[in-house]
DRENPA-3360 file (N, C-alpha, C; in nm, 2 decimals, always signed):
BEGIN
1 = MKKQIKPT = -0.42/-0.43/+1.89/-0.41/-0.57/+1.89/-0.55/-0.63/+1.91 ~ -0.58/-0.73/+1.83/-0.71/-0.80/+1.85/-0.72/-0.88/+1.98 ~ -0.82/-0.86/+2.06/-0.83/-0.93/+2.18/-0.87/-1.08/+2.16 ~ -0.80/-1.17/+2.22/-0.83/-1.31/+2.20/-0.96/-1.35/+2.27 ~ -1.05/-1.41/+2.20/-1.18/-1.46/+2.27/-1.15/-1.59/+2.33 ~ -1.17/-1.60/+2.46/-1.14/-1.72/+2.53/-1.26/-1.81/+2.54 ~ -1.24/-1.94/+2.54/-1.36/-2.03/+2.55/-1.41/-2.04/+2.70 ~ -1.53/-2.07/+2.71/-1.58/-2.10/+2.85/-1.53/-2.23/+2.90;
9 = SRQKEMLS = -1.54/-2.26/+3.02/-1.49/-2.38/+3.08/-1.55/-2.50/+3.01 ~ -1.68/-2.49/+2.98/-1.75/-2.60/+2.91/-1.70/-2.62/+2.77 ~ -1.67/-2.51/+2.70/-1.62/-2.51/+2.56/-1.48/-2.57/+2.56 ~ -1.40/-2.54/+2.66/-1.26/-2.59/+2.67/-1.27/-2.74/+2.70 ~ -1.37/-2.78/+2.78/-1.38/-2.92/+2.81/-1.41/-3.00/+2.68 ~ -1.50/-2.94/+2.60/-1.54/-3.01/+2.47/-1.41/-3.01/+2.38 ~ -1.34/-2.91/+2.38/-1.21/-2.90/+2.29/-1.12/-3.01/+2.34 ~ -1.10/-3.03/+2.47/-1.02/-3.13/+2.53/-1.06/-3.27/+2.49;
17 = IIYKYINN = -1.20/-3.29/+2.49/-1.25/-3.42/+2.46/-1.22/-3.46/+2.31 ~ -1.23/-3.36/+2.23/-1.21/-3.38/+2.08/-1.06/-3.41/+2.06 ~ -0.97/-3.34/+2.13/-0.83/-3.37/+2.12/-0.79/-3.51/+2.17 ~ -0.84/-3.54/+2.28/-0.81/-3.67/+2.34/-0.86/-3.79/+2.25 ~ -0.98/-3.77/+2.19/-1.04/-3.87/+2.11/-0.96/-3.89/+1.99 ~ -0.92/-3.78/+1.92/-0.84/-3.80/+1.80/-0.70/-3.86/+1.83 ~ -0.64/-3.82/+1.94/-0.51/-3.87/+1.98/-0.52/-4.02/+2.01 ~ -0.62/-4.06/+2.08/-0.63/-4.20/+2.12/-0.69/-4.29/+2.01;
25 = SGYPPSIE = -0.78/-4.24/+1.93/-0.85/-4.34/+1.84/-0.81/-4.31/+1.70 ~ -0.76/-4.19/+1.67/-0.72/-4.17/+1.53/-0.82/-4.10/+1.45 ~ -0.94/-4.06/+1.50/-1.04/-3.99/+1.43/-1.13/-3.91/+1.53 ~ -1.19/-3.81/+1.48/-1.27/-3.72/+1.57/-1.39/-3.80/+1.63 ~ -1.45/-3.76/+1.74/-1.56/-3.83/+1.80/-1.69/-3.80/+1.73 ~ -1.79/-3.89/+1.74/-1.92/-3.86/+1.69/-2.00/-3.78/+1.79 ~ -2.11/-3.73/+1.74/-2.20/-3.65/+1.83/-2.24/-3.73/+1.96 ~ -2.27/-3.86/+1.94/-2.31/-3.95/+2.05/-2.19/-3.96/+2.15;
33 = EMRENLKV = -2.07/-3.98/+2.09/-1.95/-4.00/+2.18/-1.92/-3.87/+2.26 ~ -1.94/-3.76/+2.19/-1.91/-3.63/+2.26/-2.02/-3.61/+2.37 ~ -2.14/-3.65/+2.34/-2.25/-3.63/+2.44/-2.22/-3.72/+2.56 ~ -2.18/-3.84/+2.54/-2.15/-3.93/+2.65/-2.03/-3.88/+2.73 ~ -1.93/-3.83/+2.67/-1.81/-3.78/+2.74/-1.85/-3.65/+2.82 ~ -1.94/-3.57/+2.77/-1.98/-3.45/+2.84/-2.09/-3.48/+2.95 ~ -2.14/-3.60/+2.94/-2.25/-3.65/+3.03/-2.37/-3.56/+3.02 ~ -2.41/-3.54/+2.90/-2.54/-3.46/+2.87/-2.63/-3.55/+2.79;
41 = SSNQSVLD = -2.76/-3.53/+2.79/-2.86/-3.61/+2.73/-2.90/-3.56/+2.59 ~ -2.87/-3.43/+2.56/-2.92/-3.37/+2.44/-2.81/-3.35/+2.34 ~ -2.84/-3.39/+2.22/-2.75/-3.36/+2.11/-2.73/-3.21/+2.08 ~ -2.84/-3.14/+2.11/-2.83/-2.99/+2.09/-2.73/-2.92/+2.18 ~ -2.70/-2.98/+2.30/-2.60/-2.92/+2.38/-2.46/-2.94/+2.32 ~ -2.44/-3.05/+2.26/-2.31/-3.07/+2.19/-2.30/-2.98/+2.07 ~ -2.41/-2.97/+1.99/-2.41/-2.89/+1.87/-2.38/-2.74/+1.90 ~ -2.44/-2.70/+2.01/-2.42/-2.56/+2.06/-2.27/-2.53/+2.09;
49 = LLYHLEKK = -2.21/-2.63/+2.16/-2.07/-2.61/+2.20/-1.98/-2.61/+2.07 ~ -2.01/-2.70/+1.98/-1.93/-2.70/+1.86/-1.95/-2.57/+1.78 ~ -2.07/-2.52/+1.78/-2.10/-2.40/+1.70/-2.01/-2.28/+1.76 ~ -2.01/-2.27/+1.89/-1.93/-2.16/+1.95/-1.78/-2.18/+1.94 ~ -1.73/-2.31/+1.94/-1.59/-2.33/+1.92/-1.55/-2.30/+1.78 ~ -1.64/-2.33/+1.68/-1.62/-2.30/+1.54/-1.62/-2.15/+1.52 ~ -1.71/-2.08/+1.58/-1.73/-1.93/+1.57/-1.60/-1.86/+1.63 ~ -1.54/-1.92/+1.73/-1.42/-1.86/+1.79/-1.30/-1.91/+1.72;
57 = QMIKRVEG = -1.31/-1.99/+1.61/-1.20/-2.03/+1.53/-1.10/-2.12/+1.60 ~ -1.16/-2.21/+1.68/-1.08/-2.31/+1.75/-1.09/-2.45/+1.68 ~ -1.20/-2.47/+1.61/-1.22/-2.59/+1.53/-1.28/-2.55/+1.40 ~ -1.28/-2.65/+1.30/-1.36/-2.63/+1.18/-1.43/-2.76/+1.15 ~ -1.54/-2.75/+1.09/-1.62/-2.87/+1.05/-1.66/-2.87/+0.90 ~ -1.68/-2.98/+0.84/-1.73/-2.99/+0.71/-1.87/-3.03/+0.72 ~ -1.96/-2.94/+0.67/-2.11/-2.97/+0.69/-2.15/-3.09/+0.61 ~ -2.22/-3.18/+0.67/-2.27/-3.30/+0.61/-2.18/-3.42/+0.61;
65 = IARSITIL = -2.06/-3.40/+0.67/-1.97/-3.51/+0.68/-1.94/-3.55/+0.83 ~ -1.97/-3.67/+0.86/-1.95/-3.72/+1.00/-1.80/-3.72/+1.04 ~ -1.78/-3.69/+1.16/-1.64/-3.70/+1.22/-1.54/-3.61/+1.14 ~ -1.59/-3.49/+1.10/-1.51/-3.40/+1.02/-1.45/-3.29/+1.10 ~ -1.44/-3.30/+1.23/-1.39/-3.19/+1.31/-1.23/-3.19/+1.30 ~ -1.18/-3.07/+1.28/-1.04/-3.04/+1.28/-1.01/-2.93/+1.38 ~ -0.91/-2.95/+1.46/-0.87/-2.85/+1.56/-0.78/-2.75/+1.49 ~ -0.81/-2.62/+1.50/-0.73/-2.52/+1.44/-0.62/-2.47/+1.53;
73 = PLGYEILD = -0.52/-2.39/+1.48/-0.41/-2.35/+1.56/-0.45/-2.29/+1.70 ~ -0.55/-2.20/+1.70/-0.59/-2.14/+1.82/-0.64/-2.25/+1.92 ~ -0.70/-2.35/+1.87/-0.75/-2.46/+1.96/-0.63/-2.53/+2.03 ~ -0.52/-2.55/+1.96/-0.40/-2.61/+2.02/-0.34/-2.52/+2.12 ~ -0.34/-2.39/+2.09/-0.29/-2.29/+2.18/-0.36/-2.28/+2.31 ~ -0.50/-2.29/+2.30/-0.58/-2.29/+2.42/-0.55/-2.41/+2.51 ~ -0.54/-2.53/+2.44/-0.52/-2.65/+2.52/-0.37/-2.67/+2.56 ~ -0.28/-2.59/+2.50/-0.14/-2.60/+2.53/-0.09/-2.74/+2.49;
81 = KSRLAPFL = -0.13/-2.79/+2.38/-0.10/-2.93/+2.33/-0.03/-2.92/+2.20 ~ +0.05/-3.03/+2.17/+0.11/-3.05/+2.04/+0.01/-3.07/+1.94 ~ +0.04/-3.02/+1.82/-0.05/-3.04/+1.71/-0.06/-3.18/+1.66 ~ -0.18/-3.23/+1.62/-0.19/-3.36/+1.57/-0.20/-3.35/+1.42 ~ -0.14/-3.44/+1.35/-0.14/-3.44/+1.20/-0.17/-3.58/+1.15 ~ -0.26/-3.59/+1.05/-0.30/-3.72/+0.99/-0.18/-3.78/+0.92 ~ -0.16/-3.91/+0.94/-0.06/-3.99/+0.87/-0.12/-4.05/+0.74 ~ -0.07/-4.01/+0.63/-0.13/-4.05/+0.50/-0.06/-4.15/+0.42;
89 = GASHAGAP = +0.03/-4.22/+0.49/+0.10/-4.33/+0.43/+0.24/-4.30/+0.38 ~ +0.27/-4.35/+0.27/+0.41/-4.35/+0.22/+0.42/-4.28/+0.08 ~ +0.53/-4.20/+0.07/+0.56/-4.14/-0.06/+0.70/-4.18/-0.10 ~ +0.73/-4.19/-0.22/+0.86/-4.24/-0.26/+0.96/-4.12/-0.29 ~ +1.08/-4.13/-0.24/+1.19/-4.04/-0.28/+1.28/-4.12/-0.37 ~ +1.23/-4.14/-0.49/+1.29/-4.22/-0.60/+1.20/-4.21/-0.71 ~ +1.17/-4.33/-0.77/+1.07/-4.33/-0.88/+0.93/-4.31/-0.81 ~ +0.84/-4.23/-0.88/+0.71/-4.20/-0.82/+0.63/-4.33/-0.80;
97 = VNMLDIQG = +0.56/-4.34/-0.69/+0.47/-4.45/-0.66/+0.34/-4.40/-0.60 ~ +0.24/-4.48/-0.60/+0.11/-4.44/-0.55/+0.12/-4.41/-0.40 ~ +0.06/-4.30/-0.36/+0.06/-4.26/-0.22/-0.05/-4.33/-0.15 ~ -0.02/-4.41/-0.05/-0.13/-4.48/+0.03/-0.21/-4.38/+0.11 ~ -0.34/-4.40/+0.11/-0.43/-4.32/+0.19/-0.47/-4.40/+0.31 ~ -0.41/-4.38/+0.43/-0.44/-4.46/+0.55/-0.53/-4.37/+0.64 ~ -0.64/-4.42/+0.67/-0.74/-4.35/+0.75/-0.72/-4.40/+0.90 ~ -0.75/-4.30/+0.99/-0.76/-4.34/+1.13/-0.63/-4.34/+1.21;
105 = EWIPLPGK = -0.52/-4.28/+1.15/-0.40/-4.27/+1.23/-0.35/-4.13/+1.23 ~ -0.34/-4.07/+1.35/-0.29/-3.93/+1.37/-0.16/-3.94/+1.45 ~ -0.07/-3.84/+1.42/+0.05/-3.84/+1.49/+0.07/-3.71/+1.57 ~ +0.10/-3.71/+1.70/+0.13/-3.59/+1.77/+0.26/-3.53/+1.73 ~ +0.27/-3.41/+1.68/+0.39/-3.35/+1.63/+0.47/-3.29/+1.75 ~ +0.60/-3.32/+1.76/+0.69/-3.27/+1.86/+0.70/-3.12/+1.85 ~ +0.70/-3.05/+1.96/+0.72/-2.90/+1.96/+0.59/-2.83/+1.95 ~ +0.58/-2.71/+2.02/+0.46/-2.64/+2.02/+0.45/-2.54/+1.90;
113 = DVAKLNRE = +0.56/-2.50/+1.84/+0.56/-2.40/+1.74/+0.49/-2.45/+1.62 ~ +0.49/-2.58/+1.59/+0.43/-2.63/+1.47/+0.27/-2.62/+1.48 ~ +0.22/-2.61/+1.60/+0.08/-2.59/+1.62/+0.03/-2.46/+1.56 ~ +0.12/-2.37/+1.54/+0.08/-2.23/+1.49/+0.07/-2.23/+1.34 ~ +0.11/-2.33/+1.27/+0.10/-2.33/+1.12/-0.04/-2.31/+1.08 ~ -0.07/-2.22/+1.00/-0.20/-2.18/+0.97/-0.26/-2.25/+0.85 ~ -0.19/-2.35/+0.79/-0.25/-2.43/+0.69/-0.25/-2.58/+0.73 ~ -0.33/-2.66/+0.66/-0.34/-2.80/+0.69/-0.21/-2.87/+0.67;
121 = VFVLKVNG = -0.18/-2.96/+0.76/-0.05/-3.03/+0.75/-0.08/-3.18/+0.76 ~ +0.00/-3.26/+0.71/-0.01/-3.41/+0.72/+0.13/-3.47/+0.72 ~ +0.14/-3.59/+0.76/+0.27/-3.66/+0.77/+0.28/-3.77/+0.67 ~ +0.39/-3.79/+0.61/+0.42/-3.90/+0.52/+0.55/-3.97/+0.56 ~ +0.55/-4.10/+0.54/+0.68/-4.17/+0.55/+0.75/-4.18/+0.42 ~ +0.88/-4.16/+0.42/+0.96/-4.16/+0.29/+1.02/-4.29/+0.27 ~ +1.00/-4.34/+0.14/+1.06/-4.46/+0.10/+1.16/-4.42/-0.02 ~ +1.29/-4.46/-0.01/+1.38/-4.43/-0.11/+1.49/-4.33/-0.07;
129 = DSMINSGI = +1.59/-4.32/-0.16/+1.71/-4.24/-0.12/+1.74/-4.12/-0.22 ~ +1.64/-4.08/-0.30/+1.67/-3.98/-0.40/+1.68/-3.84/-0.33 ~ +1.65/-3.82/-0.20/+1.66/-3.69/-0.14/+1.76/-3.68/-0.03 ~ +1.86/-3.78/-0.03/+1.95/-3.78/+0.09/+2.03/-3.66/+0.10 ~ +2.07/-3.59/-0.01/+2.15/-3.47/+0.01/+2.08/-3.35/+0.06 ~ +1.95/-3.36/+0.08/+1.87/-3.26/+0.14/+1.83/-3.30/+0.28 ~ +1.89/-3.41/+0.33/+1.87/-3.45/+0.47/+1.75/-3.55/+0.49 ~ +1.69/-3.59/+0.38/+1.57/-3.68/+0.39/+1.62/-3.82/+0.36;
137 = DDGDMVLV = +1.63/-3.91/+0.45/+1.67/-4.04/+0.44/+1.56/-4.14/+0.42 ~ +1.59/-4.26/+0.37/+1.49/-4.36/+0.36/+1.44/-4.40/+0.50 ~ +1.31/-4.40/+0.51/+1.24/-4.43/+0.64/+1.21/-4.31/+0.73 ~ +1.26/-4.19/+0.69/+1.22/-4.07/+0.76/+1.07/-4.04/+0.74 ~ +1.02/-3.96/+0.83/+0.88/-3.90/+0.80/+0.90/-3.75/+0.78 ~ +0.81/-3.70/+0.69/+0.82/-3.55/+0.66/+0.68/-3.49/+0.69 ~ +0.69/-3.37/+0.73/+0.57/-3.29/+0.76/+0.54/-3.20/+0.64 ~ +0.42/-3.22/+0.58/+0.39/-3.15/+0.45/+0.28/-3.05/+0.48;
145 = QSQKEFSS = +0.30/-2.93/+0.43/+0.20/-2.83/+0.45/+0.13/-2.80/+0.32 ~ +0.00/-2.82/+0.31/-0.08/-2.80/+0.19/-0.07/-2.65/+0.15 ~ -0.05/-2.62/+0.03/-0.05/-2.49/-0.03/-0.06/-2.49/-0.18 ~ -0.09/-2.37/-0.23/-0.11/-2.36/-0.38/+0.00/-2.29/-0.45 ~ +0.08/-2.21/-0.38/+0.19/-2.13/-0.44/+0.32/-2.18/-0.39 ~ +0.42/-2.19/-0.49/+0.55/-2.25/-0.46/+0.66/-2.16/-0.52 ~ +0.78/-2.16/-0.46/+0.89/-2.09/-0.51/+1.00/-2.19/-0.56 ~ +1.08/-2.15/-0.66/+1.18/-2.24/-0.70/+1.28/-2.27/-0.59;
153 = GDLVLADL = +1.31/-2.39/-0.57/+1.39/-2.44/-0.46/+1.32/-2.50/-0.35 ~ +1.19/-2.49/-0.34/+1.11/-2.56/-0.24/+1.12/-2.71/-0.25 ~ +1.12/-2.78/-0.14/+1.10/-2.92/-0.13/+0.95/-2.95/-0.14 ~ +0.91/-3.03/-0.23/+0.76/-3.04/-0.25/+0.72/-3.19/-0.26 ~ +0.59/-3.21/-0.23/+0.53/-3.34/-0.26/+0.45/-3.31/-0.39 ~ +0.48/-3.39/-0.49/+0.42/-3.37/-0.62/+0.33/-3.49/-0.66 ~ +0.22/-3.47/-0.72/+0.13/-3.57/-0.77/+0.16/-3.58/-0.92 ~ +0.21/-3.70/-0.96/+0.24/-3.72/-1.10/+0.13/-3.81/-1.16;
161 = NGDSTIKR = +0.02/-3.75/-1.19/-0.10/-3.82/-1.25/-0.13/-3.95/-1.17 ~ -0.15/-3.93/-1.04/-0.19/-4.03/-0.95/-0.08/-4.10/-0.86 ~ +0.04/-4.08/-0.90/+0.16/-4.12/-0.82/+0.22/-4.00/-0.75 ~ +0.29/-4.03/-0.64/+0.35/-3.92/-0.57/+0.50/-3.94/-0.56 ~ +0.56/-3.82/-0.54/+0.71/-3.82/-0.52/+0.75/-3.70/-0.45 ~ +0.86/-3.71/-0.37/+0.91/-3.59/-0.30/+1.04/-3.55/-0.38 ~ +1.04/-3.42/-0.42/+1.16/-3.37/-0.49/+1.17/-3.22/-0.47 ~ +1.27/-3.16/-0.52/+1.29/-3.02/-0.52/+1.23/-2.95/-0.64;
169 = FISDDNPP = +1.14/-2.86/-0.62/+1.08/-2.79/-0.74/+1.18/-2.68/-0.79 ~ +1.20/-2.68/-0.92/+1.29/-2.58/-0.98/+1.22/-2.52/-1.10 ~ +1.22/-2.38/-1.10/+1.18/-2.30/-1.21/+1.30/-2.22/-1.26 ~ +1.34/-2.25/-1.38/+1.46/-2.19/-1.43/+1.44/-2.12/-1.57 ~ +1.54/-2.04/-1.61/+1.53/-1.97/-1.74/+1.58/-2.06/-1.85 ~ +1.64/-2.17/-1.82/+1.70/-2.26/-1.92/+1.62/-2.39/-1.93 ~ +1.62/-2.46/-2.04/+1.54/-2.58/-2.06/+1.60/-2.68/-1.95 ~ +1.51/-2.77/-1.90/+1.36/-2.78/-1.93/+1.27/-2.68/-1.85;
177 = YIYLKPEN = +1.33/-2.57/-1.80/+1.25/-2.46/-1.74/+1.19/-2.50/-1.61 ~ +1.09/-2.59/-1.61/+1.03/-2.62/-1.48/+1.04/-2.77/-1.47 ~ +1.10/-2.82/-1.35/+1.12/-2.96/-1.33/+1.13/-2.99/-1.19 ~ +1.13/-3.12/-1.16/+1.15/-3.18/-1.02/+1.29/-3.23/-1.02 ~ +1.36/-3.19/-0.92/+1.50/-3.23/-0.91/+1.53/-3.32/-0.79 ~ +1.59/-3.44/-0.81/+1.63/-3.52/-0.69/+1.75/-3.46/-0.63 ~ +1.77/-3.51/-0.50/+1.90/-3.46/-0.43/+1.99/-3.58/-0.41 ~ +2.00/-3.66/-0.52/+2.10/-3.77/-0.53/+2.14/-3.78/-0.67;
185 = PKYEIIPF = +2.26/-3.77/-0.71/+2.31/-3.77/-0.85/+2.28/-3.89/-0.93 ~ +2.24/-4.00/-0.86/+2.21/-4.12/-0.94/+2.07/-4.12/-1.00 ~ +1.99/-4.02/-0.96/+1.85/-4.00/-1.02/+1.85/-3.89/-1.12 ~ +1.76/-3.90/-1.22/+1.75/-3.79/-1.32/+1.63/-3.70/-1.28 ~ +1.64/-3.58/-1.33/+1.54/-3.48/-1.31/+1.41/-3.52/-1.38 ~ +1.29/-3.47/-1.34/+1.16/-3.50/-1.40/+1.10/-3.37/-1.45 ~ +1.10/-3.36/-1.58/+1.04/-3.24/-1.64/+0.90/-3.23/-1.61 ~ +0.85/-3.10/-1.58/+0.72/-3.08/-1.53/+0.62/-3.09/-1.65;
193 = THEMRLVG = +0.51/-3.15/-1.64/+0.40/-3.16/-1.74/+0.27/-3.11/-1.69 ~ +0.17/-3.09/-1.78/+0.04/-3.05/-1.74/-0.03/-3.15/-1.65 ~ +0.01/-3.28/-1.66/-0.06/-3.38/-1.58/-0.01/-3.37/-1.43 ~ +0.10/-3.30/-1.40/+0.15/-3.30/-1.27/+0.09/-3.18/-1.19 ~ +0.09/-3.20/-1.06/+0.05/-3.09/-0.97/+0.13/-3.10/-0.84 ~ +0.16/-2.98/-0.78/+0.22/-2.98/-0.65/+0.12/-2.98/-0.54 ~ +0.14/-3.07/-0.45/+0.04/-3.09/-0.34/+0.07/-3.01/-0.22 ~ +0.20/-3.01/-0.18/+0.23/-2.93/-0.06/+0.38/-2.92/-0.05;
201 = KIVSIIKN = +0.42/-2.84/+0.05/+0.56/-2.81/+0.07/+0.61/-2.89/+0.19 ~ +0.73/-2.94/+0.18/+0.79/-3.01/+0.29/+0.85/-2.91/+0.39 ~ +0.79/-2.90/+0.51/+0.83/-2.79/+0.60/+0.92/-2.85/+0.71 ~ +0.92/-2.98/+0.74/+1.01/-3.03/+0.84/+1.03/-3.18/+0.81 ~ +1.14/-3.23/+0.87/+1.17/-3.37/+0.86/+1.16/-3.42/+1.01 ~ +1.10/-3.54/+1.02/+1.08/-3.60/+1.16/+1.18/-3.71/+1.17 ~ +1.28/-3.69/+1.26/+1.38/-3.80/+1.29/+1.39/-3.82/+1.44 ~ +1.37/-3.94/+1.48/+1.38/-3.98/+1.62/+1.29/-3.89/+1.70;
209 = NELKGVN = +1.17/-3.87/+1.65/+1.06/-3.79/+1.72/+1.11/-3.65/+1.74 ~ +1.19/-3.60/+1.65/+1.23/-3.46/+1.66/+1.21/-3.39/+1.52 ~ +1.16/-3.27/+1.52/+1.14/-3.19/+1.40/+1.28/-3.13/+1.36 ~ +1.32/-3.16/+1.24/+1.44/-3.10/+1.18/+1.40/-3.01/+1.07 ~ +1.48/-2.90/+1.05/+1.46/-2.81/+0.94/+1.50/-2.88/+0.81 ~ +1.45/-2.82/+0.69/+1.49/-2.87/+0.56/+1.59/-2.78/+0.50 ~ +1.67/-2.84/+0.41/+1.77/-2.76/+0.34/+1.72/-2.71/+0.21;
% end
């Protein structure tokens, strides 16, 4: 078994500052804000701590992009905190509509198990009733996990040439072979085309601040 590399007390303090800042403000802290919270005068001290946290796979950063810090599953485990997920607006469970990209709002996810998901996740609010028979009602929020491979029967977030919709992905031996299926008989299936792509898999439904499994 691989031995877990623990952070130093100073590294854990930095990790906690990042978590609190995202939770309170909706976006990661800047170098200056981290320096002020750590009460140090040098940017290099901050950069060194970030380097070691990244090397220990507790955070990741995108080079050249400000405020691009993301806490990884191990970071949440070290802090013993609920995972934070960005709220990206609304997607329709009905006719496809444009998905709003809302910056600066993050949602703490209930339960510690979700912190262990090893892929990027985000939260969407559902508008519409086309997925009610799968337990997704109008006004619910869903937790979406970004991925590239999908199986027939997965509940998915699909991009339909710029518009988004939540449906069940079906791959069948009979025409139309590959399509998106609503879970409400008043809606019709959507045959899959080359302009469409699957963005992520719906892994949980959030109702009354509780994570529910998907059918």
